[in-house]
C-alpha positions as CSV (number, residue, x, y, z in Angstrom):
1,M,13.5,-8.6,9.6
2,E,12.8,-11.9,11.3
3,R,9.2,-13.1,11.3
4,S,8.5,-12.9,15.0
5,K,9.9,-9.3,15.2
6,K,7.8,-8.3,12.1
7,E,4.7,-9.8,13.6
8,G,5.2,-8.0,16.9
9,R,5.8,-4.7,15.1
10,Y,2.7,-5.1,12.9
11,T,0.6,-6.0,15.9
12,R,1.6,-2.8,17.7
13,L,1.2,-0.6,14.5
14,Y,-2.2,-2.1,13.7
15,K,-3.4,-1.2,17.2
16,Q,-2.0,2.3,17.0
17,I,-3.5,3.0,13.6
18,R,-6.9,1.5,14.6
19,E,-7.0,3.7,17.7
20,L,-6.0,6.8,15.7
21,I,-8.7,6.2,13.1
22,D,-11.4,5.1,15.6
23,K,-10.7,8.1,17.9
24,S,-10.7,10.9,15.4
25,S,-11.2,10.1,11.7
26,N,-14.4,10.2,9.7
27,N,-12.6,10.5,6.4
28,P,-11.0,7.8,4.3
29,L,-8.4,10.2,2.9
30,S,-7.3,11.0,6.5
31,D,-7.2,7.3,7.2
32,M,-4.9,6.8,4.2
33,A,-2.6,9.7,5.2
34,T,-2.4,8.4,8.8
35,I,-1.6,4.8,7.6
36,C,1.1,6.1,5.3
37,A,2.8,8.2,7.9
38,V,2.8,5.6,10.6
39,L,4.1,2.8,8.4
40,Y,6.6,4.9,6.6
41,H,8.2,6.1,9.8
42,K,7.9,2.8,11.8
43,M,8.9,0.1,9.2
44,D,12.5,0.7,8.4
45,Y,12.4,-1.2,5.0
46,F,9.5,0.9,3.7
47,Y,11.1,3.3,1.2
48,W,7.8,4.6,-0.3
49,T,4.3,4.0,1.2
50,G,1.1,5.3,-0.5
51,F,-2.2,4.8,-2.1
52,Y,-3.3,5.0,-5.7
53,L,-7.1,5.5,-6.3
54,I,-9.1,5.1,-9.4
55,Y,-10.6,8.5,-10.6
56,D,-12.4,8.8,-13.9
57,G,-10.8,5.6,-15.1
58,K,-7.2,6.8,-14.2
59,L,-5.1,5.3,-11.4
60,Q,-3.8,8.4,-9.6
61,V,-1.6,8.9,-6.5
62,A,-3.4,9.9,-3.3
63,S,-1.7,10.1,0.1
64,Y,1.9,9.0,0.3
65,Q,5.2,9.2,2.2
66,G,8.6,9.0,0.5
67,P,10.1,10.4,-2.7
68,L,8.0,12.0,-5.4
69,A,5.5,9.7,-7.0
70,C,4.1,9.2,-10.4
71,I,0.8,11.0,-10.5
72,N,-0.9,8.7,-13.1
73,L,0.0,5.1,-13.7
74,A,-0.5,3.8,-17.2
75,E,-3.6,1.6,-17.4
76,N,-3.2,-2.1,-17.1
77,A,0.6,-1.9,-16.6
78,G,2.7,-2.4,-13.5
79,V,2.2,-4.0,-10.1
80,C,-0.6,-1.6,-9.0
81,W,-2.8,-2.4,-12.0
82,A,-2.0,-6.1,-11.5
83,G,-3.3,-5.9,-8.0
84,I,-6.5,-4.1,-9.3
85,N,-7.1,-6.5,-12.2
86,D,-6.4,-9.6,-10.2
87,K,-8.1,-8.3,-7.1
88,E,-5.4,-9.7,-4.9
89,T,-2.3,-8.7,-3.0
90,I,0.8,-8.9,-5.2
91,I,4.3,-9.4,-3.8
92,V,7.2,-8.6,-6.1
93,G,10.7,-9.6,-4.9
94,N,12.5,-7.9,-7.8
95,V,10.6,-5.2,-9.7
96,E,13.0,-5.5,-12.6
97,E,11.6,-8.9,-13.3
98,F,8.0,-7.9,-13.3
99,P,6.5,-7.5,-16.8
100,G,5.5,-3.9,-17.5
101,H,6.9,-2.6,-14.2
102,I,6.5,1.2,-13.9
103,A,9.6,2.8,-12.4
104,C,8.5,6.0,-10.6
105,D,11.8,5.8,-8.7
106,S,14.8,3.8,-9.8
107,H,15.8,3.1,-6.1
108,S,12.8,0.8,-5.6
109,K,13.8,-2.9,-5.9
110,S,10.8,-4.8,-4.4
111,E,7.1,-4.0,-3.9
112,I,3.9,-5.1,-2.4
113,V,0.4,-3.9,-3.5
114,V,-2.8,-4.5,-1.6
115,P,-6.2,-3.8,-3.2
116,L,-8.5,-1.3,-1.6
117,L,-12.1,-2.5,-1.7
118,N,-15.4,-0.6,-1.3
119,D,-18.6,-1.8,0.4
120,K,-19.6,-3.6,-2.8
121,N,-16.3,-5.5,-2.9
122,E,-15.1,-3.5,-5.9
123,V,-11.5,-2.4,-6.1
124,V,-11.2,1.4,-5.9
125,G,-7.5,1.6,-5.6
126,V,-4.4,0.0,-4.0
127,M,-2.0,0.5,-1.2
128,D,1.5,0.4,-2.6
129,V,4.8,-0.1,-0.6
130,D,8.3,-0.1,-2.1
131,S,11.6,-1.0,-0.7
132,V,15.2,-0.3,-1.8
133,A,16.2,-3.9,-1.0
134,L,15.3,-7.0,-3.0
135,N,12.8,-9.5,-1.5
136,S,11.7,-7.2,1.3
137,F,8.1,-8.3,1.5
138,D,6.5,-11.7,2.4
139,E,3.2,-13.2,3.5
140,T,3.5,-11.5,6.9
141,D,3.5,-8.1,5.2
142,A,0.6,-9.2,3.0
143,L,-1.5,-10.4,5.9
144,W,-1.0,-7.3,8.1
145,L,-1.2,-4.7,5.3
146,K,-4.5,-6.2,4.2
147,K,-5.7,-5.9,7.8
148,I,-4.5,-2.3,8.0
149,V,-6.1,-1.4,4.7
150,G,-9.3,-2.9,6.0
151,L,-9.5,-0.2,8.6
152,I,-10.3,2.4,5.9
153,Q,-14.0,3.3,5.7
154,I,-14.2,3.4,1.9
155,S,-18.0,3.9,1.9
156,K,-17.3,7.5,3.0
157,L,-15.2,8.3,-0.1
């Protein structure tokens, strides 16, 4: 998708998600479910859209849209743990080339992971989006997904 079209779509989706959350949500899990549903159904290159949260030291799937997910992700392996450990957004153009990639679904070819921070600036999980095409994600996705993830009120978790 060309950059200007992608920017426009994200602008509209951000506004829609913000209004949905502001109007009726007081629960971060509901926020995550809403974000997943909107993005999965409105971004045609999003094959899997979800959140993994850290519970008792394990990285476990929370809300998601798409094919069946891995419930637990092996510690310190894969793109999600890289996002947590580096505390930054990770864009992977070809998951086959990422050391330690965890293949929950063999159809996924590219991926973006955005850390989810609490009020103390600690990573408590990640938003993970996969695509069936190589090189689907870029800095525009990183910028807007970070803004969208920022709408979640983690202090209420």
